[in-house]
C-alpha positions in Angstrom: 6.2 1.3 15.6 3.7 0.5 12.7 2.8 -2.8 13.8 -0.7 -4.2 13.5 -2.9 -7.2 13.3 -3.5 -8.9 10.5 -5.6 -11.8 9.2 -3.9 -14.2 7.0 -4.5 -13.0 3.2 -3.6 -16.6 2.0 -6.6 -18.0 4.1 -8.0 -19.9 1.4 -9.3 -23.0 3.4 -9.9 -21.3 7.0 -13.9 -21.1 7.6 -13.6 -18.8 10.6 -10.9 -16.5 11.7 -11.1 -14.3 14.9 -9.4 -11.3 16.1 -10.4 -10.8 19.6 -9.4 -9.4 22.8 -6.5 -7.2 21.7 -5.3 -3.6 22.3 -4.0 -2.2 19.4 -2.6 1.8 19.2 -0.2 4.0 17.7 -0.4 2.2 14.0 -1.4 3.1 10.6 -4.0 0.4 10.8 -4.8 -1.5 13.9 -6.3 -4.3 12.8 -6.2 -5.1 8.9 -8.4 -7.7 7.3 -7.3 -8.1 3.9 -8.9 -10.6 1.1 -9.9 -13.2 3.7 -13.4 -14.8 4.2 -15.2 -15.6 7.5 -13.5 -13.2 10.3 -14.8 -12.4 13.4 -13.3 -8.9 14.8 -14.6 -8.7 18.5 -13.8 -7.4 22.0 -10.9 -5.3 21.0 -9.7 -1.8 21.5 -8.3 0.2 18.8 -7.3 3.8 19.4 -4.7 6.5 17.8 -4.2 4.8 14.5 -5.0 6.2 11.1 -7.6 3.5 10.8 -8.7 1.6 13.8 -10.1 -1.4 11.8 -9.8 -1.6 8.0 -11.5 -4.5 6.1 -10.2 -4.3 2.4 -9.6 -6.4 -0.7 -6.8 -5.8 -3.0 -6.5 -6.8 -6.7 -4.8 -10.0 -7.7 -4.9 -12.2 -4.5 -5.0 -15.9 -5.4 -8.4 -16.8 -3.3 -9.9 -13.7 -4.8 -12.2 -11.2 -2.7 -12.7 -11.9 1.0 -16.7 -11.5 2.6 -18.6 -12.8 5.6 -16.7 -10.3 8.0 -18.3 -9.5 11.4 -16.9 -6.5 13.6 -18.7 -6.6 16.9 -18.3 -5.4 20.5 -15.3 -3.6 20.1 -14.2 0.0 21.2 -13.3 1.9 18.3 -12.3 5.4 19.8 -9.6 8.4 19.0 -8.3 7.1 16.0 -6.8 10.2 14.8 -3.4 9.7 13.4 -2.2 10.7 9.5 -0.7 7.5 8.3 2.8 7.0 8.2 3.1 6.7 4.3 0.3 6.8 1.8 -1.4 3.2 1.5 -2.2 2.5 -2.3 -5.9 2.2 -2.8 -6.9 3.1 0.7 -8.5 6.2 2.4 -7.0 6.8 5.5 -6.7 9.3 8.4 -8.6 9.5 11.6 -11.2 6.7 10.6 -12.5 4.1 13.2 -13.4 1.2 10.4 -12.4 1.6 6.8 -14.3 -0.6 4.4 -13.1 -0.9 0.8 -13.8 -3.1 -1.9 -15.1 -5.8 0.2 -18.6 -7.6 0.7 -20.9 -9.0 3.1 -19.7 -7.0 6.4 -21.6 -6.6 9.5 -20.7 -3.9 12.0 -23.0 -4.4 15.1 -22.8 -3.2 18.8 -19.6 -1.2 18.7 -18.7 1.9 20.4 -17.3 4.6 18.2 -16.2 8.1 19.8 -13.6 10.6 18.7 -12.4 9.4 15.6 -11.1 12.6 14.0 -12.2 12.1 10.4 -15.2 9.8 10.4 -16.5 6.8 12.6 -17.1 4.9 9.5 -15.8 5.2 5.7 -17.0 3.0 3.0 -15.1 3.5 -0.2 -14.2 2.2 -3.5 -10.6 1.1 -4.2 -8.8 4.0 -5.6 -5.3 2.7 -7.0 -4.8 1.4 -10.6 -6.5 -2.0 -11.4 -5.3 -4.4 -14.0 -7.2 -7.5 -12.4 -10.5 -8.1 -14.6 -12.1 -10.0 -11.8 -11.6 -7.6 -9.0 -14.8 -5.5 -8.1 -13.4 -2.2 -6.6 -16.8 -1.6 -4.9 -17.8 -2.2 -1.2 -21.2 -4.0 -1.2 -23.7 -5.8 1.2 -22.9 -3.8 4.1 -24.7 -3.9 7.4 -24.3 -1.2 10.2 -26.5 -1.8 13.1 -26.9 -1.1 16.7 -23.6 0.9 17.3 -23.0 3.7 19.6 -21.6 6.9 18.0 -19.8 9.8 19.5 -18.0 12.5 18.2 -16.5 12.5 14.9 -15.5 14.6 11.9 -13.6 17.4 14.0 -10.1 17.4 12.5 -10.2 15.4 9.0 -7.0 14.5 7.0 -6.3 13.7 3.6 -9.4 13.1 1.1 -11.9 13.9 4.0 -10.4 17.1 4.6 -10.9 17.9 0.8 -14.4 16.7 1.3 -15.0 19.2 3.9 -13.2 22.0 2.2 -15.3 21.5 -0.8 -18.4 22.1 1.3 -19.2 18.7 2.0 -20.3 17.6 5.9 -18.9 14.7 7.6 -21.3 12.2 9.5 -20.8 9.0 11.5 -20.8 7.2 8.1 -19.0 8.5 5.1 -19.7 6.5 1.8 -18.3 7.4 -1.5 -20.8 5.4 -3.1 
């Protein structure tokens, strides 16, 4: 089953949305926040997904890019799956939190452990872009006061290629 929680993509008028008190397991993306503004993601448990939490903007959305997302007080552990199918523009596979082409994100007071690729990946959007207003880079990201456990022990996909090329995986991987 590839079900996951997602914030509304067309949330233009919504000031604050919440994803909280949820347990999400065995999906490609546990919690997906796409092109949405003002989302709080807290008190969730995400485990055994390709990416536990993904915050991404995609080109062509009517309301433009998302921003002002806060991720706090979550258990983000043992995300160790390969995606069921490739997701255009996203790096997946054993990632705790994935940030792609979004801005103004705060990741605080979370527990990260046993994510097989990396605890946090900050990456540019990697698919073809025709939207001239779209910014493919993640920016204004704050990561503080998190607890990091074991990671990088079984990378997949792009992360595995990075290791094979001589790179090392830490808690935070940024393609900068």
